[in-house]
C-alpha positions in Angstrom: 0.0 0.0 0.0 1.5 3.3 -1.0 1.7 6.4 1.0 -0.4 9.2 -0.3 1.0 12.8 -0.3 -1.0 15.1 1.9 -0.6 18.8 1.0 -2.6 21.3 3.1 -4.7 23.4 0.9 -3.3 26.5 2.4 0.1 25.5 1.1 -1.2 25.2 -2.5 -2.8 28.7 -2.2 0.5 30.1 -0.8 2.4 28.4 -3.5 0.1 29.9 -6.2 0.2 33.4 -4.7 4.0 33.2 -4.5 4.4 32.2 -8.2 1.9 34.9 -9.3 3.8 37.5 -7.3 7.2 36.3 -8.8 5.8 36.5 -12.4 4.2 39.9 -12.0 7.4 41.3 -10.4 9.4 39.7 -13.4 6.9 41.2 -15.8 7.2 44.7 -14.0 11.0 44.6 -14.3 10.8 43.8 -17.9 8.4 46.6 -18.5 10.7 49.0 -16.6 13.6 47.9 -18.9 11.5 48.5 -22.0 10.5 51.9 -20.7 14.2 52.9 -20.6 14.3 52.5 -24.4 16.9 50.7 -26.5 20.7 51.2 -26.4 22.6 52.8 -29.2 24.0 49.5 -30.3 20.5 48.2 -30.6 19.8 50.7 -33.3 23.0 49.7 -35.0 22.0 46.1 -34.9 18.6 46.8 -36.4 20.1 48.8 -39.2 22.7 46.0 -39.9 20.1 43.4 -40.0 18.0 45.5 -42.3 20.9 45.9 -44.6 21.8 42.3 -44.6 18.1 41.3 -45.3 17.9 43.7 -48.1 21.1 42.2 -49.6 23.3 45.3 -49.1 25.5 43.8 -46.5 27.0 40.3 -46.0 26.8 40.6 -42.3 24.2 41.8 -39.9 23.9 42.5 -36.1 26.7 40.1 -35.2 29.2 42.4 -36.9 28.2 45.6 -35.1 30.8 46.9 -32.7 30.6 49.7 -30.1 33.6 51.7 -28.9 33.8 54.6 -26.4 36.3 57.1 -27.3 38.5 59.3 -25.0 35.8 61.9 -24.8 33.0 59.5 -23.7 31.4 59.5 -27.1 30.2 56.2 -28.8 31.3 54.9 -32.0 29.1 52.3 -33.6 30.5 50.5 -36.6 30.0 47.4 -38.8 33.1 45.3 -38.7 34.5 43.0 -41.4 32.7 44.7 -44.4 34.1 46.7 -47.2 34.2 50.5 -47.2 31.0 50.9 -49.3 28.9 48.7 -46.9 30.5 50.5 -43.9 29.7 53.9 -45.3 26.0 52.8 -46.1 25.8 51.5 -42.5 27.2 54.7 -41.0 24.9 56.9 -43.1 21.8 54.9 -42.4 22.5 54.8 -38.6 23.2 58.6 -38.7 19.9 59.2 -40.5 17.9 56.9 -38.1 19.4 58.6 -34.9 19.8 62.1 -36.2 17.3 65.0 -36.2 14.2 64.4 -38.4 14.6 66.6 -41.4 12.8 65.6 -44.5 12.2 61.8 -44.4 10.1 60.0 -46.8 8.8 57.8 -43.8 8.8 58.1 -40.1 9.0 55.3 -37.6 7.1 55.8 -34.3 8.4 54.1 -31.2 5.9 54.0 -28.3 7.7 54.2 -25.1 5.7 53.2 -22.0 5.9 55.3 -18.8 8.3 53.7 -16.5 6.7 52.1 -13.4 8.0 53.0 -10.0 11.1 51.3 -8.7 9.4 49.8 -5.6 8.6 46.0 -6.0 4.9 46.9 -5.3 4.8 49.3 -8.1 6.6 46.8 -10.4 4.1 44.0 -9.5 1.1 46.2 -10.1 2.5 47.3 -13.5 3.4 43.8 -14.4 0.0 42.5 -13.5 -1.7 45.0 -15.7 0.6 44.2 -18.5 0.1 40.4 -18.1 -3.6 40.9 -17.9 -3.5 42.6 -21.4 -4.4 46.1 -20.2 -3.1 48.9 -22.4 0.2 50.4 -21.3 0.5 54.0 -20.3 2.3 55.3 -23.5 2.5 59.1 -23.2 5.8 59.1 -25.0 6.1 58.6 -28.8 9.6 59.0 -30.3 9.9 59.4 -34.1 12.8 58.3 -36.1 13.4 59.1 -39.8 13.8 56.1 -41.9 17.2 56.2 -43.5 17.1 57.1 -47.2 18.4 53.7 -48.3 15.4 52.0 -46.7 13.0 54.7 -47.7 13.8 54.4 -51.5 11.0 51.9 -51.8 8.5 49.7 -49.8 10.5 46.6 -50.3 13.6 48.1 -48.6 11.5 49.6 -45.9 10.2 46.2 -45.1 13.7 44.9 -44.6 14.3 47.6 -42.0 11.1 46.8 -40.1 11.6 43.0 -40.0 15.4 42.8 -40.4 
């Protein structure tokens, strides 16, 4: 005769609440990370993958390099490609990150409001996000589509999906 496992019902409820609290906290932390916005190298990776997808570069995100110069400025480059591809990458990245002048297309980036830093705030924001509630998006940042990708709709798709 086997021994049955007796688990008090209160323990199951505690376990479920504990898991739910952990998952909402993790979701809140992810949301807070997203609210900070992408790093410069992430933009470089997106451009590099778009160029590779469009057939303009043999390499993509894996070849993007970031260096910090003596003045504290960043230098994002595409390594192991010829000068023409490197120049195309640099121009496209500059157009994407630079001031919006006269682009053919604009890319909106919706940035959610950051939740508070306290775990209670993070859990609350995470729970709303996991429940499918709309995010507080008061900030919309527009980026100019680089000329290379804005030349036609096919190239634009390569930037959007990389």
